[in-house]
C-alpha positions as CSV (number, residue, x, y, z in Angstrom):
1,F,28.2,-93.3,92.0
2,S,27.9,-92.0,95.5
3,D,28.4,-88.4,94.2
4,I,25.4,-88.8,91.9
5,V,23.3,-90.2,94.7
6,S,24.3,-87.4,97.1
7,A,23.4,-84.8,94.5
8,L,20.0,-86.3,93.6
9,P,18.1,-84.5,96.4
10,D,19.6,-81.1,95.5
11,V,18.7,-81.6,91.8
12,T,15.2,-82.7,92.8
13,N,14.7,-79.7,95.0
14,G,15.9,-77.4,92.2
15,L,13.5,-79.0,89.7
16,I,10.6,-78.5,92.2
17,V,11.5,-74.9,92.7
18,L,11.8,-74.4,88.9
19,L,8.4,-76.0,88.3
20,V,6.7,-74.0,91.1
21,G,8.4,-70.8,89.8
22,Y,7.2,-71.5,86.3
23,L,3.6,-71.8,87.6
24,I,3.8,-68.7,89.7
25,A,5.4,-66.7,86.9
26,R,2.6,-67.8,84.5
27,I,-0.1,-66.9,87.0
28,V,1.4,-63.5,87.7
29,A,1.9,-62.8,84.0
30,W,-1.8,-63.8,83.3
31,L,-2.9,-61.4,86.1
32,V,-0.7,-58.6,84.8
33,R,-2.1,-59.0,81.3
34,L,-5.7,-59.2,82.6
35,V,-5.3,-56.0,84.6
36,L,-3.6,-54.1,81.8
37,T,-6.2,-55.2,79.2
38,R,-9.0,-54.2,81.5
39,A,-7.3,-50.9,82.2
40,G,-7.4,-50.2,78.4
41,L,-3.6,-50.1,77.8
42,D,-3.9,-51.7,74.4
43,D,-6.5,-49.1,73.2
44,L,-4.4,-46.2,74.6
45,A,-1.3,-47.6,72.9
46,E,-3.2,-48.0,69.6
47,R,-4.3,-44.4,69.7
48,H,-0.7,-43.3,70.1
49,G,0.8,-45.6,67.5
50,I,2.9,-47.7,69.8
51,P,1.9,-51.1,68.2
52,G,3.2,-49.7,64.9
53,G,6.5,-48.9,66.5
54,L,6.6,-52.4,68.0
55,R,5.9,-54.0,64.6
56,G,8.7,-51.9,63.2
57,L,11.0,-53.7,65.7
58,G,9.6,-57.0,64.7
59,I,7.4,-57.4,67.8
60,G,3.9,-58.3,66.9
61,L,2.6,-58.5,70.5
62,A,0.0,-56.2,72.0
63,P,1.6,-53.9,74.7
64,S,-0.3,-55.7,77.5
65,R,1.0,-59.0,76.3
66,L,4.5,-57.7,75.9
67,I,4.6,-56.4,79.5
68,A,3.1,-59.6,80.8
69,Q,5.7,-61.7,78.9
70,T,8.5,-59.5,80.3
71,V,7.1,-59.9,83.9
72,F,7.0,-63.7,83.2
73,G,10.6,-63.8,82.0
74,L,11.9,-61.8,84.9
75,L,10.1,-63.8,87.5
76,F,11.0,-67.1,85.9
77,L,14.6,-66.1,85.6
78,S,14.6,-65.3,89.3
79,F,13.2,-68.7,90.2
80,A,15.7,-70.3,87.8
81,I,18.6,-68.7,89.6
82,T,17.3,-70.0,92.9
83,A,16.8,-73.5,91.4
84,V,20.3,-73.6,89.9
85,R,21.7,-72.5,93.2
86,L,19.9,-75.4,95.0
87,M,21.3,-77.8,92.4
88,R,24.8,-76.4,93.3
89,F,25.6,-75.1,89.8
90,E,27.2,-71.9,91.1
91,T,28.7,-70.9,87.7
92,V,25.4,-71.1,85.9
93,A,23.7,-69.2,88.7
94,A,26.3,-66.4,88.5
95,L,25.8,-66.2,84.7
96,L,22.0,-66.0,85.2
97,E,22.4,-63.3,87.8
98,R,24.5,-61.2,85.4
99,L,21.8,-61.7,82.8
100,L,19.1,-60.6,85.3
101,D,21.2,-57.5,86.2
102,F,21.5,-56.5,82.5
103,L,17.8,-57.0,81.6
104,P,16.7,-53.6,83.1
105,N,19.1,-51.9,80.8
106,V,17.7,-53.7,77.8
107,I,14.2,-52.8,78.8
108,A,15.1,-49.2,79.4
109,A,16.9,-49.1,76.0
110,L,13.8,-50.5,74.3
111,M,11.6,-47.9,76.0
112,V,13.9,-45.1,74.9
113,F,13.9,-46.5,71.3
114,L,10.1,-46.9,71.2
115,L,9.4,-43.4,72.6
116,G,12.2,-41.9,70.5
117,S,10.8,-43.5,67.4
118,L,7.4,-42.0,68.2
119,V,9.0,-38.6,68.7
120,A,11.0,-39.0,65.4
121,R,7.9,-39.8,63.5
122,L,6.0,-36.9,65.1
123,A,8.9,-34.5,64.4
124,G,9.1,-35.6,60.8
125,N,5.3,-35.3,60.2
126,W,5.4,-31.8,61.9
127,V,8.2,-30.6,59.7
128,S,6.5,-32.0,56.6
129,L,3.3,-30.2,57.5
130,M,5.0,-26.9,58.2
131,A,7.1,-27.1,55.1
132,A,4.0,-28.0,53.0
133,A,2.1,-25.0,54.5
134,G,5.1,-22.8,53.6
135,G,4.9,-24.0,50.0
136,L,8.0,-26.0,49.8
137,G,7.9,-28.6,47.0
138,Y,10.2,-31.0,48.9
139,A,8.3,-30.9,52.2
140,R,7.9,-34.7,52.4
141,Q,11.6,-35.3,51.8
142,L,12.5,-32.7,54.4
143,G,10.2,-34.4,56.9
144,S,11.8,-37.7,56.2
145,L,15.3,-36.3,56.7
146,V,14.3,-34.8,60.1
147,Q,12.7,-38.2,61.1
148,Y,15.9,-40.1,60.2
149,V,18.2,-37.6,61.9
150,V,16.1,-37.8,65.1
151,A,16.0,-41.6,64.8
152,L,19.8,-41.7,64.5
153,F,20.2,-39.8,67.7
154,V,17.6,-42.0,69.4
155,I,19.5,-45.1,68.4
156,V,22.7,-43.6,69.8
157,L,20.9,-42.7,73.0
158,A,19.5,-46.2,73.3
159,L,23.0,-47.7,72.8
160,G,24.2,-45.4,75.6
161,V,21.4,-46.7,77.9
162,L,22.6,-50.2,77.2
163,G,26.0,-49.2,78.5
164,I,27.8,-49.1,75.2
165,Q,30.4,-46.3,74.9
166,V,29.0,-44.0,72.2
167,G,31.4,-41.0,72.5
168,L,33.2,-41.8,69.3
169,L,29.9,-42.5,67.5
170,V,28.5,-39.1,68.6
171,T,31.6,-37.3,67.4
172,A,31.4,-39.0,64.0
173,I,27.7,-38.2,63.6
174,T,28.3,-34.6,64.7
175,I,31.1,-34.3,62.1
176,M,28.9,-35.8,59.4
177,I,26.0,-33.4,60.2
178,G,28.4,-30.4,60.2
179,A,29.9,-31.5,56.9
180,F,26.3,-31.8,55.5
181,G,25.4,-28.4,56.8
182,L,28.6,-26.9,55.3
183,A,27.8,-28.5,51.9
184,I,24.3,-27.1,52.0
185,G,25.6,-23.6,53.0
186,L,28.2,-23.7,50.2
187,A,25.7,-24.8,47.6
188,L,23.2,-22.1,48.6
189,G,25.9,-19.5,48.9
190,L,27.6,-20.3,45.5
191,G,24.3,-20.8,43.8
192,S,23.0,-17.3,44.5
């Protein structure tokens, strides 16, 4: 019973820090969203097709709201680590710190994936347009193939940003692309 009574002030202090941290994180997130919305980030993102890429990932938020939610999550997690330390739950605090250390990698991987998806779509559209202008009947399929190949390399790059070892995966993809190229070369060479 005395252990519970002696821990009560620490738990109370931790809960107070958690509540204050939640309020501060909410206010900062609201301010970030307000500034980004007034700066026209959502309109700019819409012109470049970023919300479509986000919806493709299953994220239905506007970019300003997504950034504000990310800021909220990072701030609240920081306050949660402090609160848990005040409550003397060191193991939980260490786990939350590792999560906070890993989050920038996740954000960077998402940014690489979003920008890479946009580049893949642009490359596919460009190849389709050029192939159609050249009179190829399979221009749309060729553009889709280019888009998928670029998207595959973007996924591998995003996994690398996350810290996942992708050396074997890159080798396997390179072998598959080489085999595909060899098959095309043999088909065109034998067919003529």
